[in-house]
C-alpha positions as CSV (number, residue, x, y, z in Angstrom):
1,M,5.8,-164.7,-57.9
2,N,6.6,-162.1,-60.9
3,D,2.8,-161.7,-62.2
4,Y,1.7,-163.4,-59.1
5,Q,-1.7,-161.8,-57.5
6,T,-1.9,-160.1,-60.7
7,F,-2.5,-163.4,-62.9
8,F,-5.0,-165.0,-59.5
9,S,-6.8,-160.9,-60.1
10,G,-8.3,-163.0,-63.9
11,D,-5.9,-159.8,-64.8
12,L,-3.0,-160.5,-65.9
13,K,-2.3,-160.5,-70.2
14,D,0.6,-162.9,-70.7
15,P,0.2,-166.0,-68.2
16,Y,3.3,-168.2,-69.3
17,P,6.5,-166.5,-67.8
18,L,4.3,-166.9,-64.5
19,Y,3.6,-170.9,-65.7
20,H,7.2,-171.3,-66.9
21,Q,8.0,-169.5,-63.6
22,L,6.0,-172.8,-61.7
23,R,6.4,-175.5,-63.6
24,S,10.6,-175.9,-62.7
25,E,10.5,-173.8,-59.4
26,D,7.1,-175.7,-57.8
27,P,4.8,-177.7,-60.6
28,V,2.5,-178.9,-57.5
29,H,2.0,-175.7,-56.0
30,W,0.0,-175.0,-52.4
31,S,-1.6,-171.1,-53.6
32,N,-3.1,-169.2,-50.6
33,V,-4.8,-167.1,-52.7
34,V,-7.6,-169.4,-54.4
35,E,-7.2,-172.4,-51.6
36,S,-5.9,-174.7,-54.6
37,W,-3.2,-176.8,-55.7
38,I,-1.7,-175.5,-58.7
39,V,-0.2,-177.8,-61.5
40,T,1.9,-176.9,-64.4
41,R,3.6,-180.0,-65.7
42,Y,1.6,-181.7,-68.9
43,E,2.1,-185.1,-67.3
44,D,0.5,-183.9,-63.6
45,V,-2.4,-181.9,-65.1
46,A,-3.1,-185.0,-67.5
47,S,-3.4,-187.0,-64.3
48,V,-5.9,-184.5,-63.0
49,L,-7.9,-184.4,-66.3
50,Q,-8.5,-188.6,-66.1
51,F,-10.6,-189.8,-63.9
52,S,-9.9,-191.3,-61.1
53,P,-10.5,-192.5,-57.3
54,E,-7.9,-189.9,-55.9
55,L,-9.8,-187.0,-57.9
56,S,-13.5,-185.8,-58.7
57,S,-15.3,-183.4,-61.4
58,N,-18.1,-183.7,-58.9
59,R,-17.1,-179.9,-57.3
60,I,-19.6,-177.5,-57.4
61,L,-20.8,-177.6,-53.4
62,S,-17.4,-177.1,-52.7
63,L,-17.1,-174.1,-55.3
64,F,-20.9,-172.9,-53.1
65,Q,-19.7,-173.6,-49.8
66,L,-17.2,-170.7,-50.8
67,L,-19.9,-168.5,-50.9
68,S,-22.0,-166.9,-47.6
69,S,-24.4,-168.9,-45.6
70,D,-27.6,-166.1,-47.3
71,I,-26.1,-166.4,-50.9
72,Q,-25.5,-169.8,-51.1
73,E,-30.1,-170.3,-49.5
74,Q,-30.8,-167.5,-52.2
75,T,-29.4,-168.8,-54.9
76,K,-30.0,-173.2,-54.3
77,P,-31.5,-172.7,-58.1
78,L,-28.3,-172.4,-59.8
79,Y,-26.9,-174.6,-57.6
80,H,-29.3,-178.2,-58.6
81,H,-29.2,-176.7,-61.8
82,L,-24.9,-176.9,-62.4
83,R,-24.5,-180.5,-60.7
84,E,-26.8,-181.6,-63.4
85,E,-24.2,-180.7,-65.4
86,M,-22.4,-183.9,-67.4
87,Q,-18.8,-181.8,-66.9
88,Y,-19.6,-182.2,-62.7
89,K,-20.2,-185.6,-62.7
90,D,-18.3,-188.8,-62.1
91,P,-18.7,-191.7,-63.2
92,P,-21.5,-193.8,-63.3
93,E,-23.6,-191.5,-63.8
94,H,-21.0,-189.5,-66.3
95,T,-21.2,-193.0,-67.8
96,R,-24.6,-192.6,-68.2
97,L,-25.1,-188.8,-69.7
98,R,-22.3,-189.0,-72.3
99,K,-24.0,-192.0,-73.2
100,L,-27.1,-190.5,-73.9
101,V,-25.5,-187.0,-75.0
102,N,-22.7,-189.5,-77.7
103,K,-26.5,-191.1,-79.4
104,A,-27.5,-187.2,-80.4
105,F,-24.0,-185.3,-80.5
106,T,-22.6,-187.4,-83.7
107,P,-20.1,-187.7,-86.2
108,R,-22.2,-188.0,-88.6
109,M,-24.4,-185.4,-87.8
110,I,-21.5,-182.9,-87.4
111,A,-19.6,-183.6,-91.0
112,A,-22.8,-182.9,-91.9
113,L,-22.5,-179.4,-90.9
114,R,-19.6,-178.3,-93.4
115,P,-21.9,-177.4,-96.4
116,R,-24.2,-175.1,-93.9
117,L,-21.2,-173.2,-92.2
118,E,-19.8,-171.8,-95.8
119,Q,-22.8,-170.5,-96.4
120,V,-22.9,-169.0,-92.4
121,L,-19.4,-167.9,-93.7
122,N,-20.4,-167.0,-97.0
123,E,-23.9,-164.6,-95.6
124,M,-21.2,-163.1,-93.3
125,F,-18.7,-162.0,-95.3
126,Q,-21.2,-160.1,-97.9
127,D,-21.8,-157.9,-95.4
128,L,-17.8,-157.0,-93.7
129,L,-16.0,-157.1,-96.6
130,K,-17.9,-154.1,-97.7
131,Q,-16.0,-152.5,-94.5
132,G,-12.5,-153.6,-95.2
133,R,-12.7,-153.1,-91.2
134,M,-13.8,-155.1,-88.1
135,D,-13.7,-156.2,-84.7
136,F,-13.2,-159.9,-85.4
137,I,-14.7,-160.9,-82.1
138,R,-16.9,-158.7,-82.3
139,D,-18.2,-160.0,-85.7
140,F,-17.0,-163.0,-86.4
141,A,-15.8,-165.0,-84.4
142,Y,-18.4,-164.7,-81.5
143,P,-21.8,-164.8,-83.9
144,F,-20.5,-167.2,-86.3
145,P,-20.1,-170.4,-83.8
146,V,-22.9,-169.3,-82.2
147,I,-25.1,-169.4,-85.3
148,V,-23.8,-173.0,-85.7
149,I,-24.1,-174.4,-81.7
150,C,-28.4,-172.6,-82.1
151,E,-29.2,-174.6,-85.7
152,L,-27.5,-177.6,-84.1
153,L,-30.3,-177.4,-80.6
154,G,-32.5,-176.2,-82.6
155,L,-33.5,-172.4,-81.0
156,P,-34.9,-169.7,-82.4
157,P,-32.6,-167.6,-84.3
158,E,-34.5,-164.4,-82.7
159,D,-33.7,-165.2,-78.9
160,R,-29.6,-166.4,-79.8
161,D,-28.5,-162.7,-78.6
162,Q,-31.1,-163.7,-75.5
163,F,-28.8,-167.3,-75.0
164,K,-25.8,-165.5,-75.3
165,H,-27.1,-162.6,-72.2
166,W,-28.0,-166.0,-70.2
167,S,-25.4,-167.9,-70.8
168,D,-22.9,-164.8,-69.9
169,D,-24.4,-164.3,-66.1
170,I,-23.8,-168.5,-65.6
171,T,-20.1,-167.9,-66.6
172,A,-19.3,-164.7,-65.4
173,F,-20.5,-166.5,-62.1
174,L,-18.7,-169.7,-62.3
175,E,-14.8,-167.2,-63.5
176,A,-15.7,-165.0,-60.4
177,L,-12.9,-164.1,-58.6
178,S,-14.0,-161.5,-55.7
179,E,-14.8,-162.3,-52.1
180,D,-18.2,-160.3,-52.9
181,Y,-20.8,-163.1,-55.0
182,S,-23.5,-161.9,-54.0
183,E,-24.4,-159.6,-57.8
184,V,-23.1,-162.3,-59.5
185,A,-25.0,-165.5,-58.6
186,A,-28.3,-163.5,-57.8
187,R,-27.4,-162.7,-61.8
188,A,-26.7,-165.7,-62.6
189,Q,-29.5,-166.8,-60.7
190,S,-31.3,-165.0,-62.1
191,S,-30.8,-166.4,-66.2
192,V,-30.6,-170.4,-64.8
193,L,-34.0,-169.6,-63.8
194,S,-35.6,-167.9,-67.1
195,L,-33.9,-170.4,-68.7
196,Q,-35.0,-173.2,-67.5
197,D,-38.8,-171.9,-67.7
198,Y,-37.3,-170.6,-71.9
199,L,-36.4,-174.5,-72.3
200,G,-39.9,-176.2,-70.2
201,Q,-41.7,-175.0,-73.2
202,L,-39.1,-175.7,-76.3
203,V,-38.5,-178.9,-75.1
204,A,-42.8,-179.8,-74.4
205,Q,-42.9,-177.6,-78.4
206,R,-40.6,-180.4,-79.1
207,R,-42.5,-183.7,-77.9
208,Q,-45.1,-182.7,-79.8
209,N,-43.9,-181.3,-82.3
210,P,-40.0,-182.6,-83.4
211,K,-38.1,-181.4,-85.7
212,D,-34.0,-182.7,-87.3
213,D,-32.4,-180.9,-84.5
214,L,-30.1,-181.5,-81.1
215,I,-32.8,-180.9,-78.3
216,T,-35.3,-183.3,-79.8
217,A,-32.6,-186.2,-80.5
218,L,-31.4,-185.5,-76.8
219,A,-35.0,-186.0,-76.0
220,S,-35.4,-189.1,-77.0
221,A,-32.5,-190.7,-76.6
222,V,-32.4,-193.7,-74.4
223,E,-29.7,-196.1,-74.1
224,E,-30.1,-199.6,-72.3
225,G,-34.2,-198.5,-71.1
226,E,-32.2,-194.9,-69.8
227,K,-33.5,-191.2,-70.7
228,L,-32.4,-188.3,-69.3
229,S,-34.2,-186.4,-66.8
230,E,-35.9,-183.5,-67.4
231,K,-33.1,-181.6,-65.0
232,E,-30.2,-183.9,-66.9
233,L,-31.5,-182.6,-70.4
234,H,-32.2,-178.7,-69.4
235,A,-28.6,-178.5,-68.2
236,M,-27.1,-180.7,-71.0
237,I,-28.8,-178.3,-73.5
238,V,-27.0,-174.7,-71.6
239,F,-23.8,-177.3,-71.0
240,L,-23.6,-177.3,-74.7
241,L,-24.9,-173.6,-75.5
242,F,-21.7,-172.7,-73.7
243,A,-18.9,-175.3,-74.5
244,G,-20.5,-174.6,-78.3
245,H,-19.7,-170.9,-78.9
246,E,-17.3,-169.9,-75.9
247,T,-14.5,-171.9,-76.4
248,T,-14.5,-171.3,-80.8
249,T,-15.3,-167.6,-79.8
250,G,-11.5,-168.1,-78.4
251,L,-10.2,-170.7,-81.0
252,L,-10.4,-168.7,-83.5
253,G,-9.7,-165.3,-81.9
254,N,-7.1,-166.1,-79.6
255,G,-5.8,-167.6,-83.4
256,L,-5.2,-165.1,-85.5
257,L,-4.4,-162.6,-83.6
258,A,-1.3,-165.9,-82.7
259,L,-1.2,-166.1,-86.8
260,L,-1.2,-162.0,-87.0
261,K,1.6,-162.1,-85.0
262,H,3.2,-164.4,-86.7
263,P,3.6,-163.3,-90.3
264,E,5.4,-165.9,-92.0
265,Q,3.3,-168.7,-90.5
266,L,0.4,-166.9,-91.9
267,Q,2.1,-166.6,-95.3
268,R,2.6,-170.4,-94.8
269,I,-0.9,-171.6,-94.6
270,R,-2.0,-169.9,-97.8
271,E,0.4,-170.6,-100.0
272,N,0.3,-174.5,-98.7
273,R,-3.9,-174.7,-97.3
274,S,-2.4,-178.7,-96.2
275,L,-1.9,-177.3,-93.0
276,I,-4.7,-175.4,-92.5
277,S,-5.9,-178.7,-90.3
278,S,-1.9,-178.6,-88.5
279,A,-2.6,-174.8,-87.6
280,V,-5.7,-175.0,-85.0
281,E,-4.0,-177.9,-83.5
282,E,-1.4,-175.4,-82.8
283,C,-4.0,-173.2,-82.5
284,L,-5.2,-174.3,-79.6
285,R,-2.0,-175.8,-78.0
286,Y,-0.1,-172.6,-77.9
287,D,-2.9,-170.1,-76.7
288,G,-5.8,-172.2,-75.9
289,S,-9.7,-170.8,-74.4
290,I,-9.7,-173.2,-71.7
291,Q,-6.2,-172.5,-69.0
292,R,-7.4,-175.2,-66.4
293,I,-9.4,-177.7,-65.3
294,S,-10.4,-177.5,-61.1
295,R,-11.2,-181.3,-59.7
296,L,-11.6,-182.0,-55.8
297,A,-9.9,-184.2,-54.1
298,T,-11.7,-187.3,-52.1
299,Q,-8.7,-188.7,-51.1
300,D,-5.2,-188.5,-49.2
301,F,-2.8,-188.6,-51.7
302,E,0.5,-187.6,-53.0
303,M,1.7,-185.6,-56.3
304,G,4.8,-184.3,-57.1
305,G,5.6,-185.0,-54.2
306,K,3.2,-182.8,-52.3
307,Q,0.7,-184.6,-50.1
308,I,-3.0,-183.6,-51.3
309,Q,-6.0,-183.4,-48.8
310,Q,-9.2,-184.7,-49.6
311,G,-11.3,-181.6,-50.0
312,Q,-8.6,-179.9,-51.9
313,R,-9.2,-178.6,-54.6
314,V,-6.9,-179.0,-57.2
315,W,-6.5,-175.9,-60.3
316,G,-4.8,-178.4,-63.3
317,M,-3.3,-175.8,-65.6
318,I,-3.6,-177.0,-69.5
319,G,-2.1,-173.7,-70.6
320,A,1.0,-174.1,-69.4
321,A,1.0,-177.9,-69.6
322,N,0.3,-176.9,-73.5
323,R,4.1,-175.8,-72.9
324,D,5.7,-178.0,-71.5
325,P,9.0,-178.2,-73.0
326,M,9.1,-182.1,-71.5
327,K,6.2,-182.0,-73.9
328,F,6.5,-180.2,-77.1
329,S,9.9,-179.0,-78.7
330,E,10.8,-175.4,-77.8
331,P,6.7,-174.7,-76.5
332,D,6.6,-170.8,-77.4
333,Q,7.5,-170.8,-81.1
334,F,4.5,-171.0,-82.5
335,D,4.8,-173.6,-86.0
336,V,1.7,-174.6,-87.4
337,S,3.0,-177.7,-89.0
338,R,4.1,-178.4,-85.7
339,Q,3.6,-182.6,-85.8
340,D,2.9,-185.1,-82.4
341,N,0.8,-182.8,-81.5
342,R,-1.0,-183.7,-78.8
343,H,-1.8,-181.0,-76.2
344,L,-5.4,-180.9,-73.7
345,A,-7.1,-178.3,-74.8
346,F,-10.5,-180.6,-75.5
347,G,-8.9,-182.2,-72.0
348,T,-8.0,-185.7,-71.8
349,G,-9.9,-189.1,-70.4
350,I,-13.9,-189.4,-70.3
351,H,-14.0,-186.5,-70.2
352,F,-12.4,-185.3,-73.7
353,C,-14.4,-182.7,-75.0
354,I,-17.3,-184.0,-76.5
355,G,-17.4,-180.7,-79.3
356,A,-13.7,-180.7,-80.3
357,P,-15.2,-182.4,-83.4
358,L,-17.1,-179.7,-84.0
359,A,-14.8,-177.2,-83.0
360,R,-12.0,-178.4,-85.8
361,L,-13.6,-177.5,-88.4
362,E,-15.5,-174.7,-87.5
363,G,-11.9,-172.9,-87.6
364,E,-10.9,-175.0,-90.8
365,I,-12.6,-173.7,-92.3
366,A,-13.0,-170.3,-90.7
367,F,-9.7,-169.9,-91.2
368,N,-9.4,-171.1,-94.9
369,L,-12.2,-169.1,-96.2
370,L,-10.2,-166.3,-94.9
371,L,-7.9,-166.4,-96.9
372,D,-10.5,-167.2,-99.3
373,K,-11.8,-163.2,-98.4
374,M,-9.4,-161.1,-97.7
375,T,-5.9,-159.6,-97.9
376,D,-3.3,-157.9,-96.5
377,I,-5.3,-158.7,-92.7
378,Q,-4.2,-156.5,-89.8
379,L,-4.2,-155.8,-86.3
380,Q,-5.8,-152.6,-85.7
381,E,-3.2,-149.9,-83.7
382,G,-3.8,-150.6,-79.7
383,A,-4.0,-153.8,-77.5
384,A,-6.3,-156.6,-77.9
385,P,-8.1,-157.0,-74.3
386,W,-9.1,-159.8,-72.5
387,R,-11.6,-160.7,-70.9
388,K,-11.0,-160.6,-67.0
389,G,-10.8,-164.4,-65.5
390,I,-8.1,-167.4,-65.0
391,S,-10.4,-170.6,-66.5
392,L,-11.2,-168.7,-69.7
393,R,-8.7,-166.7,-72.2
394,I,-11.0,-165.4,-74.5
395,L,-10.4,-161.7,-76.1
396,E,-13.0,-158.9,-75.6
397,S,-12.3,-157.2,-79.1
398,L,-10.1,-157.8,-82.3
399,P,-9.9,-154.8,-84.2
400,I,-8.7,-155.7,-87.7
401,T,-8.2,-153.6,-91.7
402,F,-7.9,-155.9,-94.3
403,L,-8.4,-155.8,-98.0
404,P,-11.0,-158.0,-100.0
405,K,-10.0,-160.1,-102.4
């Protein structure tokens, strides 16, 4: 298949033609390269994302079993941290954790953030507008969601860059494609140990001196007599930190790139701001941050005429599902007014992204303020480089020029 090896090395700049080919020729495809089933049709991907007896989210052990015995031994703390994260849990453990985080991460809390989000962006624009140019990722799409999630959690502003560094190390391990995991595993291990030490001290401070932040709320959340254990609490904070900035950076960067490549669509939302909400949804569908979610087969079953065996990994390709012509008319067309846009960018079922309302709010406010503050936004010459990986699709940089309004 065209670009097959390039895709699985994490270097494919445009995976969508390959997704179309897989979906039409072999929608439930076994890949010897990654020893996993690659699922590309919308309905099949949705069934992979839904909780079922056949597929488990508890896939961390299978990931570590790909490592050499020496590296497995060296990275036990990393393994024990990751297995506590809610995204890798099945019911009833997942149900308990979700209820607890829901008590702290409430819709009211998200809605109340709007004035602060607008203030953060206005402060950022004060310096950026003077320049007439910027790297949109470095100067805007990365710092904005990092500031937001760190404030929401209650992390000290001076430690934001350190948290980003730790988060990047753990993400690099989960995205690693090389057979030699030793270097990325060692960095991830070091960052997890540093995080655990840091969070242990921070949580202890919050218990002595509670504040109006998410860490305090999580530390005190109780559901039917159940509380988060210390390990679960640390894992939840790390998970929310990662989920709260990486994917939003992708939404903003990928979304602006799509708008600049389709200037007629950008002009439509300039003229009709009521389209901002549907434009955010279209950015999520058209070129979303999360391209795949992995599950582990817990028993033999059939999908699309193929026999999935117990213990095999199944990749639900969200990026492919969101361009499925059986679900979306003209799926490769970027349309900011698209209706009935039930994409899978935030997943579905019990694992539906808990931060989806926050990401949507950040996207709407950010794009509105961009249009308020800038005109004649232009891509600078040269290709916009993508980070290496096949799970996250996020730009490394996006240089633009503009005129202040």
